[in-house]
Every structure is written in C-alpha cells, then in structure tokens.
C-alpha positions as CSV (number, residue, x, y, z in Angstrom):
1,M,-7.6,-13.6,19.2
2,P,-9.9,-10.6,19.7
3,E,-7.0,-8.3,20.5
4,R,-5.0,-9.4,17.5
5,V,-8.0,-8.9,15.1
6,V,-8.8,-5.4,16.6
7,Q,-5.2,-4.2,16.4
8,A,-4.8,-5.4,12.8
9,A,-8.1,-3.8,11.8
10,E,-7.3,-0.5,13.5
11,A,-3.9,-0.3,11.9
12,L,-5.3,-0.9,8.5
13,L,-8.1,1.6,8.9
14,Q,-5.6,4.3,10.0
15,R,-3.1,3.4,7.2
16,S,-5.4,2.8,4.3
17,G,-8.7,4.4,5.2
18,S,-10.6,1.1,4.8
19,V,-10.5,-2.5,6.0
20,G,-11.2,-5.7,4.0
21,P,-11.0,-9.3,5.0
22,L,-8.1,-10.2,2.7
23,E,-6.1,-7.1,3.9
24,L,-6.9,-8.0,7.5
25,F,-5.6,-11.6,7.0
26,Q,-2.4,-10.1,5.5
27,E,-2.0,-7.8,8.5
28,M,-2.4,-10.8,10.8
29,R,0.1,-12.8,8.7
30,W,-2.4,-15.5,7.8
31,L,-2.0,-14.5,4.1
32,N,1.4,-13.7,2.7
33,A,1.5,-10.5,0.7
34,V,3.6,-12.2,-1.9
35,H,0.8,-14.7,-2.6
36,F,-1.8,-12.0,-2.6
37,E,0.1,-9.9,-5.1
38,G,0.9,-12.9,-7.2
39,W,-2.8,-13.8,-7.3
40,R,-3.7,-10.2,-8.3
41,K,-1.1,-10.2,-11.1
42,G,-1.7,-13.8,-12.4
43,N,1.7,-15.2,-11.3
44,E,0.2,-18.1,-9.4
45,H,-0.7,-21.3,-11.2
46,D,-4.3,-21.1,-10.1
47,R,-6.3,-18.0,-9.5
48,V,-8.1,-19.2,-6.3
49,L,-6.7,-17.3,-3.3
50,E,-8.3,-19.3,-0.5
51,D,-5.6,-22.0,-0.5
52,W,-3.1,-19.4,0.5
53,I,-4.8,-18.4,3.7
54,H,-2.8,-20.2,6.5
55,A,-5.5,-20.7,9.1
56,G,-8.2,-23.3,9.7
57,A,-11.9,-22.8,9.2
58,G,-12.4,-22.5,13.0
59,K,-9.8,-19.7,13.4
60,I,-11.0,-17.9,10.3
61,G,-14.6,-18.1,11.6
62,K,-13.6,-16.6,15.0
63,A,-11.6,-13.9,13.4
64,I,-14.5,-12.9,11.1
65,F,-16.9,-12.8,14.1
66,H,-14.6,-10.4,16.1
67,F,-14.0,-8.4,12.9
68,H,-17.7,-7.9,12.4
69,E,-18.1,-7.0,16.1
70,W,-15.4,-4.4,15.7
71,V,-17.1,-3.0,12.5
72,R,-20.4,-2.8,14.3
73,Q,-18.9,-1.0,17.4
74,H,-17.2,1.6,15.2
75,G,-20.2,2.2,13.0
76,L,-18.3,1.5,9.8
77,R,-20.2,1.3,6.5
78,P,-19.5,-1.1,3.6
79,I,-18.0,-0.4,0.2
80,E,-18.0,-3.3,-2.2
81,A,-14.9,-3.6,-4.3
82,S,-13.9,-6.0,-7.1
83,Y,-10.7,-8.0,-7.5
84,T,-9.4,-8.0,-11.0
85,R,-6.1,-8.3,-12.9
86,R,-4.8,-6.7,-16.0
87,S,-3.7,-8.8,-18.9
88,P,-2.4,-7.8,-22.3
89,R,-5.9,-8.8,-23.6
90,G,-8.0,-6.9,-21.1
91,I,-9.2,-7.1,-17.5
92,D,-10.0,-10.5,-15.9
93,P,-12.1,-11.1,-12.8
94,L,-10.4,-13.0,-9.9
95,Q,-12.0,-15.6,-7.7
96,V,-11.1,-15.9,-4.0
97,T,-13.0,-19.0,-3.0
98,K,-12.7,-22.5,-4.4
99,D,-16.4,-22.9,-5.2
100,G,-17.1,-19.3,-6.3
101,N,-20.0,-19.0,-3.8
102,P,-21.5,-15.6,-4.5
103,E,-22.1,-14.7,-0.8
104,R,-18.6,-15.7,0.3
105,E,-17.1,-13.9,-2.7
106,K,-19.1,-10.8,-1.8
107,F,-17.8,-11.1,1.8
108,Y,-14.2,-11.0,0.7
109,R,-14.8,-8.1,-1.7
110,T,-16.5,-5.9,1.0
111,H,-14.4,-3.2,2.6
112,Y,-15.4,-1.0,5.5
113,V,-14.9,2.7,5.9
114,P,-15.9,5.4,8.5
115,A,-19.5,6.3,8.4
116,D,-18.7,10.0,8.1
117,L,-16.5,9.6,5.0
118,S,-17.5,12.3,2.6
119,G,-19.1,11.4,-0.8
120,K,-16.1,12.5,-2.8
121,K,-13.6,10.6,-0.6
122,A,-15.8,7.5,-0.8
123,V,-15.9,7.7,-4.6
124,R,-12.1,8.1,-4.8
125,L,-11.6,5.2,-2.4
126,A,-14.0,3.0,-4.4
127,E,-12.1,3.8,-7.5
128,K,-8.8,2.9,-5.8
129,L,-10.2,-0.4,-4.5
130,N,-11.6,-1.4,-7.9
131,K,-8.5,-0.4,-9.9
132,P,-6.7,-3.5,-11.1
133,P,-2.9,-3.6,-10.5
134,D,-0.5,-2.5,-13.2
135,L,0.8,-5.0,-15.7
136,V,4.3,-5.9,-14.6
137,V,7.2,-6.9,-16.9
138,F,10.4,-8.3,-15.4
139,Q,13.9,-7.6,-16.6
140,K,15.7,-10.9,-16.4
141,V,18.7,-11.1,-14.0
142,S,19.5,-14.8,-14.5
143,E,21.1,-16.2,-17.7
144,A,19.2,-19.4,-18.6
145,G,15.6,-19.4,-19.6
146,K,13.1,-19.9,-22.3
147,C,9.6,-18.6,-23.2
148,G,7.0,-21.0,-21.9
149,E,5.0,-20.7,-25.1
150,C,7.2,-20.4,-28.1
151,G,10.5,-21.7,-26.6
152,A,12.5,-18.6,-27.5
153,E,15.7,-18.1,-25.4
154,L,15.4,-15.4,-22.8
155,D,18.8,-13.9,-22.0
156,Q,20.0,-11.9,-19.1
157,G,18.6,-8.3,-19.4
158,D,15.6,-9.5,-21.6
159,F,12.1,-8.6,-20.7
160,L,9.6,-11.3,-19.8
161,F,6.0,-11.4,-18.6
162,M,4.7,-14.0,-16.1
163,E,1.3,-15.6,-16.9
164,K,0.0,-18.4,-14.7
165,G,3.4,-19.3,-13.4
166,Q,5.3,-19.4,-16.7
167,P,7.6,-16.8,-18.3
168,L,6.5,-15.4,-21.7
169,C,8.6,-13.4,-24.2
170,L,7.0,-10.0,-25.0
171,G,5.9,-11.4,-28.4
172,C,3.8,-14.2,-26.9
173,A,2.5,-11.8,-24.2
174,D,1.3,-9.4,-26.9
175,L,3.5,-6.6,-25.5
176,D,6.2,-6.5,-28.2
177,H,4.7,-3.4,-29.9
178,L,5.5,-1.3,-26.8
179,V,8.8,0.7,-26.3
180,F,10.8,1.0,-23.2
181,L,10.9,4.3,-21.3
182,P,13.6,4.3,-18.6
183,A,12.6,5.8,-15.2
184,G,13.9,9.2,-14.2
185,D,11.7,11.8,-15.9
186,T,8.4,11.9,-13.9
187,A,6.6,14.2,-16.3
188,R,7.5,12.2,-19.4
189,S,6.6,8.9,-17.7
190,R,3.2,10.3,-16.4
191,R,2.2,11.7,-19.7
192,S,3.4,8.6,-21.7
193,R,1.3,6.4,-19.5
194,K,-1.7,8.7,-19.8
195,Y,-1.6,8.6,-23.6
196,S,-0.7,5.0,-24.0
197,P,-3.7,2.6,-24.5
198,L,-1.6,-0.2,-23.0
199,S,1.4,0.1,-20.6
200,A,3.4,-2.0,-18.2
201,V,5.8,-1.3,-15.3
202,V,9.2,-2.8,-15.8
203,V,11.0,-4.1,-12.6
204,R,14.3,-5.8,-12.0
205,F,15.3,-7.9,-8.9
206,N,18.0,-6.3,-6.8
207,R,19.7,-9.3,-5.2
208,P,21.8,-7.4,-2.5
209,R,18.6,-5.6,-1.4
210,N,16.4,-8.6,-1.9
211,R,13.6,-6.6,-3.6
212,Y,12.2,-5.7,-7.0
213,E,13.1,-2.1,-8.2
214,R,11.3,-0.2,-10.9
215,Q,13.3,0.4,-14.1
216,G,10.8,2.2,-16.2
217,L,7.7,1.7,-18.4
218,L,6.7,0.0,-21.6
219,V,4.4,2.3,-23.5
220,A,3.1,2.9,-27.0
221,A,5.6,4.7,-29.3
222,E,3.0,7.3,-30.3
223,A,2.3,8.0,-26.6
224,L,6.0,8.5,-25.9
225,A,6.4,10.9,-28.8
226,K,3.4,13.0,-27.7
227,A,4.7,13.1,-24.1
228,E,8.2,14.1,-25.2
229,A,6.8,16.9,-27.4
230,E,4.7,18.3,-24.5
231,C,7.6,18.0,-22.1
232,A,9.9,19.9,-24.4
233,A,7.3,22.7,-24.9
234,D,6.8,23.4,-21.2
235,A,10.2,22.5,-19.7
236,P,11.1,26.1,-18.6
237,E,7.7,26.6,-16.9
238,R,7.9,23.3,-15.1
239,A,11.4,24.1,-13.8
240,I,10.1,27.4,-12.3
241,D,7.1,25.5,-10.9
242,R,9.3,22.9,-9.2
243,Q,11.5,25.6,-7.6
244,Q,8.5,27.5,-6.3
245,A,6.8,24.3,-5.1
246,A,9.9,23.2,-3.2
247,I,10.0,26.6,-1.3
248,R,6.3,26.3,-0.5
249,R,6.7,22.8,0.8
250,V,9.4,23.8,3.2
251,A,7.2,26.6,4.6
252,E,4.1,24.4,4.8
253,D,6.0,21.6,6.5
254,R,7.4,24.0,9.1
255,E,4.0,25.4,9.8
256,F,2.4,22.0,10.0
257,V,5.0,20.7,12.5
258,T,4.4,23.7,14.7
259,A,0.6,23.2,14.6
260,M,0.9,19.5,15.3
261,T,3.3,20.2,18.2
262,K,0.6,22.5,19.7
263,A,-2.1,19.9,19.2
264,I,0.0,17.2,20.9
265,L,0.6,19.5,23.9
266,A,-3.1,20.4,24.1
267,Q,-4.0,16.7,24.2
268,Y,-1.1,15.7,26.4
269,P,-0.1,18.8,28.4
270,A,2.4,16.9,30.6
271,C,4.4,15.7,27.5
272,P,7.8,17.4,27.4
273,A,7.6,20.2,24.8
274,A,10.9,19.1,23.1
275,E,9.5,15.6,22.9
276,A,6.3,16.8,21.4
277,G,8.3,18.6,18.8
278,R,10.2,15.4,17.9
279,I,6.9,13.5,17.7
280,A,5.4,16.0,15.3
281,A,8.5,16.3,13.1
282,H,8.7,12.5,12.8
283,A,5.0,11.9,12.2
284,A,4.6,14.8,9.7
285,R,7.7,14.0,7.6
286,R,6.6,14.4,3.9
287,G,6.7,11.2,1.9
288,S,7.0,9.0,5.0
289,G,3.5,7.6,4.9
290,R,3.2,8.1,8.7
291,V,0.1,9.1,10.5
292,G,0.9,12.9,10.3
293,R,0.6,12.7,6.5
294,S,-2.8,10.9,6.5
295,A,-6.0,12.9,5.9
296,A,-6.8,12.7,9.6
297,G,-3.3,13.7,10.6
298,R,-3.4,16.8,8.4
299,E,-6.6,17.8,10.1
300,L,-5.0,17.3,13.5
301,D,-7.7,14.7,14.4
302,P,-7.4,13.7,18.1
303,Q,-7.2,10.0,17.2
304,A,-4.4,10.7,14.7
305,I,-2.6,12.7,17.4
306,K,-3.0,9.8,19.8
307,L,-1.6,7.3,17.2
308,A,1.4,9.5,16.6
309,V,2.1,9.9,20.3
310,T,1.5,6.1,20.9
311,A,4.0,5.2,18.1
312,H,6.6,7.4,19.7
313,I,6.1,5.9,23.1
314,R,6.2,2.4,21.7
315,H,9.7,2.9,20.3
316,E,11.1,5.3,22.9
317,H,9.5,4.3,26.2
318,T,9.0,0.5,26.0
319,K,10.9,-2.6,25.2
320,Y,9.1,-3.0,21.9
321,D,12.1,-2.7,19.7
322,R,14.1,-5.1,21.8
323,L,11.3,-7.7,21.6
324,L,11.3,-7.4,17.8
325,M,15.1,-7.9,17.8
326,Q,14.6,-11.1,19.9
327,G,12.2,-12.5,17.3
328,T,8.8,-11.7,18.9
329,A,6.0,-11.3,16.3
330,R,5.0,-7.7,15.8
331,L,1.4,-8.1,17.0
332,D,2.5,-10.2,20.0
333,A,5.1,-7.6,20.9
334,R,2.4,-4.8,20.8
335,I,0.2,-6.8,23.2
336,Q,3.1,-7.2,25.7
337,I,3.9,-3.5,25.8
338,R,0.3,-2.2,25.8
339,D,0.2,-1.5,29.5
340,A,3.5,0.4,29.4
341,I,2.1,2.6,26.6
342,D,-1.1,3.3,28.6
343,Q,0.9,4.3,31.6
344,V,2.8,7.0,29.7
345,L,-0.3,8.2,28.0
346,V,-2.0,8.7,31.4
347,K,1.0,10.4,32.8
348,W,1.2,12.8,29.9
349,R,-2.5,13.6,30.0
350,D,-2.3,14.7,33.7
351,V,-1.4,18.3,34.3
C-alpha cells in the first residue's frame, strides 16, 4: 500500500504539478476517470462522487495516512481548489461526500504543490484547478432517441446535451441560440470562444477508435462574426508568423535535445552517448506531454532528468512492457521491475 500511494502521488506531481486526493484515487484506479468526468459535467444521476470510489473505508484511511506522510516528507504546501460544473444557466458547486461534511469536503478539495513554487505559477495553477470544465454537447451517432424533457425526436447527427443522466435537445438545454463552428481553424475557434458569453465543445463518439472526438464549438453568432472579421484582417500576418514560428521551433528543439543529452551524461556519465541522445529526443518531443516538456524538464532539473532516464530504462532494459502485455496492473508491474531499474541507474552513475 505505501509504495502504491507514493508511486501514484509522485507520478501525478511530475505530470500535473499538483496532487489532490481525487486525482490520487484515479491514479490508483480506485476512482474511474469516466465517473469523475461524468460527475464534473453533470452526466451522473446524482452529484455525490463518494459512491464511485471503489475502496473500503479502511483502505481509504490507510491511503490517506501514507499520502499525508509523503506530503510532509516532501514539504509540499496546500492549495485549496473548488469543484464546480458549468451549466447553460451558470456555474454549480459540486459535492464529493454524501453528508457534505465541511472538513471532509475541504480535504478532497485540497491539492498539494512544491513549497518553492513561484507566486505566479501558484496563481496560474490555482486558476486551472478552480476552472470548471467546458460545457460538452454530443453529436448523436445512434438513430433512436428523444429529448428527456420535451420529448422531441433526436435523430442521428443531431446535437444533444446531457443533464443528470438524461439527453436534452438544445432548446431545452438553453443552447439553441448558439451556432456551430466546425473544428479546423484554430484562430477563428479561439477568438470565437473568447468573445462568446456562452460556448460549448461539440464531440462525437468514434466507434472504431472507442473514444469521443472533438467536432467543433457552439458559440454566439455575434462572437463568430467578430472572430471571422479579425481573422480575415490579419490572415497574411498570421501566415508569416506561423512560418517563422515553425522554423524557430525546429532550431529550439534541436538545441534543447542537445542540452538535455549533455545533462543526462553529466548525471549518468556511464550511460552510452547514443542512448542518452535517444532518451533526450524522446523525452523532449514537442506536444508529447513527456517529462522533457514539463517546466522542470525544460530547466533540466536533476529529478526530471532522472525520471526521463528511468522511463527509458523501464521500457528498454526491464520486462515491464511484457508484464503489461500479460495483464499485470501498471503499478504492480512498476513495483516488480523497480530493482532492475535501480541496478541500471547505479551502473550508469558509476564512471
């Protein structure tokens, strides 16, 4: 139990910059992300999340104890967030516990961040944690269906909004005054959303890929018109900017991979140089979300370097991938190959 809690907490802190109890339970697979997101968006029939945590009170208590010990040992500081959801009529607060106990609700809302996090970064993180999720409208893929409020037929391709487990047509959801803006033009979408008092993301379920994919936005007609006028006015300038930015990114990425390779070899001098280059190129790939693209990674923080090297060793020098293919749970597989990773790290540290 302690190892599982620590591994989940460390992974979250590195990936997200903060750790909260609900996110920890998701990482430990005690809380399904689908249920968490459904609760945030109002898709579940009730808005109490506690029923979806698949662990007994005893296990939860032990996990919380080890989590707080880990927080204390790392000197993390708390940031209190709020859990809310958007609705066409405003922003609604969400409740985690059945009884709404203020102390327990505060516990679930509290996230922990590094003590040395700068003031600006702390403010940005707090804003991110307190931001309610986007309104989501679904484009219907099945044929049969009716609005749960007015009974209107919902045909294939129609838009619907889910509220407390029932589908609503856009009229009943108070979204029928918005217009659809297909995805594809980033500037137009960004500006339309900026100027629109109310907006919603439109998604459609892709059955072959078994996932929802973004189709566009619903925005106010006036906002779309303003965005289109701005985009038409500065289109030539933006085209030049995009071309110059692409050239800069290629040069920046090349320099960063070189710097990260040197940092890896400085920290692990016995690591083969070619392998260090592959680690850096993989970890620093733009848009990958890997450790090299994190704030710590870009600063070549020693802990970020260690995480990048460890991730490479995990896949290239242990049986980790084979264990996953055999059905071993991710966290259990990591525990099994920990000694093998440590052996390679020690070997690469020795000159």
